[in-house]
C-alpha positions as CSV (number, residue, x, y, z in Angstrom):
1,M,-34.0,-9.6,32.0
2,K,-35.0,-11.5,28.9
3,K,-34.1,-9.8,25.7
4,S,-36.4,-9.8,22.7
5,R,-35.7,-11.4,19.4
6,E,-36.5,-8.2,17.7
7,P,-36.5,-4.8,19.4
8,F,-39.7,-2.8,19.5
9,R,-39.3,0.3,17.4
10,F,-41.6,3.2,18.4
11,F,-43.2,5.4,15.8
12,D,-45.1,8.7,16.0
13,R,-47.5,10.2,13.6
14,V,-49.2,13.4,12.6
15,H,-52.7,13.8,11.4
16,L,-53.7,16.4,8.7
17,R,-57.4,17.2,8.6
18,E,-58.8,17.5,5.1
19,L,-62.2,18.8,3.9
20,T,-63.7,16.7,1.2
21,G,-66.5,19.0,0.0
22,I,-69.0,16.2,0.3
23,K,-72.1,16.5,2.4
24,A,-75.4,14.7,3.2
25,K,-78.7,16.2,4.1
26,N,-80.6,13.0,5.0
27,L,-79.9,9.3,6.0
28,K,-80.2,8.0,2.4
29,E,-77.5,10.4,1.2
30,L,-75.4,9.6,4.3
31,V,-75.5,5.8,3.5
32,D,-74.8,6.3,-0.2
33,I,-71.7,8.4,0.4
34,L,-70.5,6.0,3.1
35,K,-70.7,3.1,0.7
36,A,-68.1,4.7,-1.5
37,A,-66.1,6.5,1.2
38,P,-62.4,5.7,1.7
39,D,-61.3,4.4,5.1
40,S,-59.7,7.8,5.9
41,I,-63.2,9.3,6.1
42,V,-64.7,6.6,8.2
43,Y,-61.6,6.7,10.5
44,Y,-61.9,10.4,11.0
45,H,-65.5,10.5,11.9
46,T,-65.3,7.6,14.3
47,H,-61.9,8.3,16.0
48,H,-61.0,12.0,16.0
49,F,-62.9,12.7,19.2
50,L,-60.8,10.0,20.9
51,E,-57.6,11.8,20.2
52,E,-58.8,15.4,20.3
53,H,-60.6,14.9,23.6
54,H,-58.3,12.2,25.0
55,H,-58.9,13.5,28.6
56,L,-62.6,12.4,28.5
57,T,-63.8,8.9,29.4
58,P,-65.7,7.2,28.1
59,E,-64.9,8.6,24.7
60,P,-67.5,10.9,23.1
61,A,-69.9,9.5,20.5
62,N,-68.8,9.2,16.8
63,D,-69.8,12.0,14.5
64,F,-72.5,10.0,12.7
65,A,-74.3,9.3,16.0
66,V,-74.0,13.0,17.1
67,W,-75.4,14.3,13.7
68,V,-78.2,11.7,13.6
69,S,-79.3,12.5,17.2
70,D,-78.7,16.2,17.5
71,V,-79.5,17.4,13.9
72,L,-81.8,14.9,12.4
73,G,-83.5,14.2,15.8
74,E,-83.4,10.4,15.3
75,E,-82.4,9.7,18.9
76,I,-82.9,5.9,18.9
77,L,-80.8,5.5,15.7
78,G,-78.2,7.8,17.2
79,E,-78.0,5.7,20.3
80,K,-77.5,2.6,18.2
81,L,-74.6,4.2,16.3
82,A,-73.1,5.6,19.5
83,S,-73.1,2.1,21.2
84,L,-71.0,0.4,18.5
85,A,-68.0,-1.2,20.3
86,M,-65.0,0.0,18.2
87,L,-62.7,-2.7,19.5
88,E,-64.8,-5.4,17.9
89,F,-64.0,-4.2,14.4
90,P,-60.7,-5.4,12.9
91,T,-60.8,-2.9,10.0
92,M,-62.4,0.3,8.9
93,G,-64.3,-1.6,6.2
94,A,-65.9,-3.8,8.8
95,L,-66.9,-0.7,10.9
96,R,-68.2,1.0,7.8
97,D,-70.4,-2.0,6.9
98,R,-71.8,-2.1,10.4
99,I,-72.7,1.6,10.4
100,I,-74.4,1.2,7.0
101,N,-76.3,-1.8,8.2
102,V,-77.6,-0.1,11.2
103,I,-78.7,3.0,9.2
104,E,-80.3,0.9,6.4
105,Q,-82.3,-1.1,9.0
106,H,-83.7,2.1,10.3
107,I,-84.5,3.3,6.8
108,S,-86.3,0.1,5.9
109,S,-88.8,0.7,8.7
110,G,-90.5,3.0,6.3
111,K,-90.4,6.2,8.3
112,E,-90.2,9.4,6.3
113,L,-86.6,10.5,5.9
114,R,-86.0,13.8,7.6
115,K,-84.0,16.4,5.7
116,V,-82.0,19.0,7.5
117,P,-82.0,22.7,6.5
118,E,-79.1,24.2,4.5
119,G,-76.1,24.6,6.7
120,K,-76.9,21.7,8.9
121,E,-75.8,18.9,6.5
122,F,-73.3,16.3,7.5
123,Y,-69.9,17.5,6.1
124,F,-67.5,14.7,5.4
125,M,-63.9,15.1,6.4
126,K,-60.9,12.8,6.4
127,W,-57.5,12.3,8.0
128,V,-54.3,12.1,6.1
129,S,-51.8,10.4,8.4
130,L,-48.0,10.8,8.4
131,V,-46.2,8.0,10.2
132,L,-42.8,9.1,11.5
133,P,-40.0,6.8,12.9
134,T,-38.4,7.7,16.2
135,T,-35.0,6.8,17.6
136,R,-36.6,5.0,20.6
137,V,-36.4,1.3,20.8
138,A,-37.0,-1.3,23.6
139,R,-35.2,-4.6,23.9
140,D,-36.8,-6.0,27.0
141,L,-39.7,-5.3,29.4
142,R,-37.8,-2.8,31.5
143,E,-36.8,-0.6,28.5
144,F,-40.4,-1.0,27.2
145,A,-41.9,0.2,30.5
146,E,-39.5,3.1,30.7
147,A,-40.4,4.2,27.1
148,L,-44.1,4.0,27.8
149,G,-43.7,6.5,30.6
150,T,-42.4,9.2,28.2
151,L,-44.0,8.4,24.9
152,S,-46.0,11.2,23.2
153,L,-49.7,10.6,23.2
154,G,-49.6,10.5,19.4
155,S,-47.1,7.6,19.5
156,L,-49.2,5.8,22.1
157,Y,-52.4,6.3,20.1
158,F,-50.7,5.0,17.0
159,H,-49.4,1.8,18.5
160,I,-52.4,0.9,20.6
161,I,-55.2,1.9,18.2
162,E,-54.3,3.2,14.7
163,S,-51.7,0.6,13.6
164,R,-54.1,-2.2,14.2
165,L,-56.7,-0.6,12.0
166,R,-54.3,0.5,9.3
167,T,-52.7,-3.0,8.9
168,C,-55.6,-5.3,9.8
169,K,-53.7,-6.8,12.7
170,V,-55.5,-9.1,15.1
171,S,-54.2,-7.0,18.0
172,N,-52.3,-3.8,18.9
173,D,-48.5,-3.4,18.2
174,F,-47.6,-3.8,21.8
175,S,-49.4,-7.1,22.2
176,V,-47.9,-8.5,19.0
177,W,-44.4,-7.7,20.0
178,L,-44.8,-9.1,23.5
179,A,-46.0,-12.4,22.1
180,D,-43.8,-12.8,19.0
181,S,-40.5,-11.2,20.1
182,L,-40.5,-11.7,23.9
183,G,-42.5,-14.9,24.2
184,E,-44.7,-13.2,26.8
185,Q,-47.9,-14.8,25.6
186,E,-49.9,-14.4,28.8
187,L,-49.0,-10.7,29.2
188,A,-49.6,-10.2,25.5
189,E,-53.2,-11.5,25.9
190,V,-53.9,-9.2,28.8
191,V,-52.6,-6.2,26.8
192,A,-54.7,-7.3,23.8
193,K,-57.8,-7.3,26.0
194,L,-57.2,-3.8,27.2
195,D,-59.9,-1.6,25.6
196,P,-58.5,1.8,24.8
197,Y,-61.9,3.1,24.1
198,T,-62.9,3.0,27.7
199,Y,-59.9,4.9,29.0
200,T,-58.3,8.2,28.4
201,L,-54.9,7.9,26.6
202,E,-53.2,8.6,29.9
203,G,-55.3,6.0,31.4
204,V,-54.1,3.5,28.8
205,R,-50.5,4.5,29.5
206,S,-51.0,4.0,33.2
207,Q,-52.6,0.5,32.8
208,L,-49.8,-0.6,30.5
209,I,-47.1,0.6,32.9
210,K,-48.8,-1.2,35.8
211,L,-48.9,-4.4,33.8
212,M,-45.2,-4.2,32.8
213,A,-44.2,-3.4,36.4
214,K,-46.1,-6.3,37.8
215,R,-44.4,-8.7,35.3
216,I,-41.0,-7.3,36.0
217,E,-41.2,-7.8,39.8
């Protein structure tokens, strides 16, 4: 079994949810706040459902789409926001810009901006992430596959989704390690194309283990 140049070191992380005290009662206010919002706010409102409801597939719509559709009653705009393909955006900044662009295009149509009653505003929240090292490492594909089978969902989520967005990597941690440290370029490309937004987290785990097992045979 080929050994890697550098072992893969697994990390885990904990999210702390934080209220910001910021709210929007119409689309103009939503856009203005988003333009100045830190990545942690955009990340929370576009990703927390994926982790909190990891057993659902496909993933529930992001918070912006839900509020626009269900509270403002702007269903067409809500559908556009819900259809954004998260994997296409390399950073939270790029995702934020796209959300803003979609909403501003709707506003520019000249329709009267609906305002929600008190208590129905969009309340902005953010995630504070604590990344924690673990003692688990993998030096070859067999060890890597074995580790995948017992990783916490938090660790899996971090390496397959969050790390890419936090560090602006072109792909997830697993794909980068497979290519750079093991020289498994073809396998790395397959893993990079795996869309975690169309699976449950357990589904992602299962697909990864199958890919490793097939390569080990």
